[in-house]
Every structure is written in C-alpha cells, then in structure tokens.
C-alpha angles and dihedrals in degrees: 000000000000119000102219093187093058091044090055091047089053091055092047091051090048093054090048091050091051091052090051092047089052093052090046090052091053092049093048091048090052090051092051091049091050093047091049093053091049093050091048091050090051090058090068095052128085122259120279123233090252091053095054118097122228092259091051091052090048090050090050090054093049091054094047118145121249090263088061098251118124117245092221109104113225122200115221111248113266115236114243115273117255101239100206093155091053091050091051091047092051093048090050091046091053089050090049092049091051091050089045090052090050090052092052093046095048090047089053093047092048092059098029094233143079111299100239106081098119141020094273093052091043090056092043093053096036094054089049090055089052091051094047091046090056092050091050090050089048092052092048092048090049091054091047089047090070085073096046100279124152122272107246095204089100085081093059096090092049094049101041090049098055092041091053091045092050093051092047091051092047092052094044101044112013107033116134130173117259108275142154122271123266111251094255091061097044095103138109086240088073088067093051105035101040095040091054088048088053091052091048092050092047093051091047089052092053090046090050091053092051091048093051090051090049092055093045092048092048090053091047093051091051089054091049092050092053092053141284110338138185096228124148108297094218089067089069089068095054127094122261118279093253091058092048091048091053091050091051091048093053093048093047092047092055090042090054090057089052091050089052091053089046091057093046095047091046091052092050091048090049089054091051094045103034105014091243129095093208128027103170088241114168091244092051092048094050093046087054090049089053090051092050094049093050090045089054090048093052093043094049093048099041102039106017096044095237114166140151117026097355094057092039093056091051089052091051090048089055092052091046087058089050091053092045090051093052103036103032110022093046093050108032108023114080115217148120091300095053094099091055101051089211 
C-alpha cells in the first residue's frame, strides 16, 4: 500500500531542499570570489614578518641602516577575513541536507522499503550521501583547523553545484511515482548491493570535484608563474594542486573499496536470483570496467609514481565510466538490470 500523502510530502521537501542548495551555492560562490580578490590584493603587498624565513630576517639585519633599523619593509600581518558568505552558505547547506534527508525518509516510508529501487531514488539517495559526506569533511576540517588546518568550505561551491544538478536531472528525466518493487528486486540484497553502489558513486563524485579543482589550480599556477595573469579570482582562494590531488586520491581510494564490495555483492545476488555469479550483463560489465579503471589509477599513483595531470586524467576517466554506467547503460542498454533502472 502506497501512502500518497507521504509521497507528496517527499516531493515538497525535495523542492525545498533544492531551493536551499541553490541559495547555498550562491553564498559559497560569493565567498570564493571575495577570497580570490583578497588573495590577489595580498600579492601586491610586501612580505609580513611571519612570512619571512630565518635567512631573510638575517639578511634584513645585515643590511640595517645606520640608525639600526632594517631597510627591508615588512607589511603588518593581515587579520583573517570574516567569511560571512561562507557561514551563510554552510548554514543553508545544512538546512538543505536536513530537508533532503526528510525527502528520502518520507519517500521510504511512503513505499515501506529502502528508497533506492529505481534511477530516481538512486539519484535522490546518492546525492544525499554526497551532501552528508561534505558535511562530515567540513566538521573534521573544522576540528583540525583548531591546530592551523585549512578551512574546507572552499569545496562548498563544488559540492552544492553537482548535488543540485543531480537532483534537477533526476526530477526532469528519471522521476517515477512512488510504487512497490518488482518481484526480482524484492530481496535483502537490494539493501546491501545498491547501498554500497550509492556510497561508491558518492565518493567518486567527491573525488571528481577535487580532481577538477586540481587541474584548474595547476593551470592557474602556471599562468601566475609566467607573469601577471587575469585568471579567475576565485582560484586564488583554493588550496595548492598537491593538496587537492591528495584529497582526490583519498576519496578515490575509499571509493575503490566500495566498488569492490559492489561487484562482490552483485555477484552473490546474481547467484541467488539467477543461479550464476556472472552473466555478462551490460551493467555488470561496465561496473567491472569502473573497477578496473580506478584500480589502474591507484596502481599508477601508488607504485608507478604518477602524479599531476597523468593521475588526474585517469581519475576523470574513472568518473566518466561511472556517468556512462548510470546515464547511458541504464537507459539504452537492454539487459538483466533493465527492470530495475539502477
């Protein structure tokens, strides 16, 4: 029995969450723009006392004037910028995540099952995992920030944007009314297999965002090294490429473990449902391709010393396979998974 009232409430909460994500995206973008302008202005100022190395301070003392004052001009340290826009963006993102969670829960209650039985529900739950993953990373970075760590709110724009885009696509192309599962999906393996696939996709999405930022920041730094440039000011507020690359690597490494579990759980479910662990179904093949590409990425980076652009392009290839698996294979490739839409 479908509870139509709860299904309608789920849709209402989803629209409210999307509105809050949009406002959060705008606030985060404003914060990045402000941070970029501040960083660019700092480039034209002299070094602060805290920024000078020991040798620089010694050199300044050796070239002191007869009155005993060093000729090197030191700029007083600039107090940290009050990031009001980032605080507003985070508050709106938390509100959006709460509304998003409510939408997922009411959808589940309306159909009396886990809310990932079709492509729309997969996108709805997967994007929520991405949002919650960002909030967890934000909380961890805030605790580390007490010891001088970096504020992770720079990622807000690049998380709120993909989440909003995913929800819009799901509503526009994949929306289905709340309904019961087909008999082939009515199994406890749905809870295990698909949920692990959701976690894997969410981690790959976060890793993709970090990789894109790494490539953009690398390009921006090359422009800066060759002389004054008119690059995007918001790039000045982002971490260095090496830090972004390390973030992407950690996310992709955990995501690879989840993809491994996805393959194993899917094989076991196939044995239970069809008496065969492997059926060469298009969905199975492309999930295996995803696993292979990310395995090559981890192997190349960990044992072959690949870094920078080479590792980044492998990471992007892995996520391209994830998108192809979800957007193309699910829709256009007939197979044993066609009834599921996931």
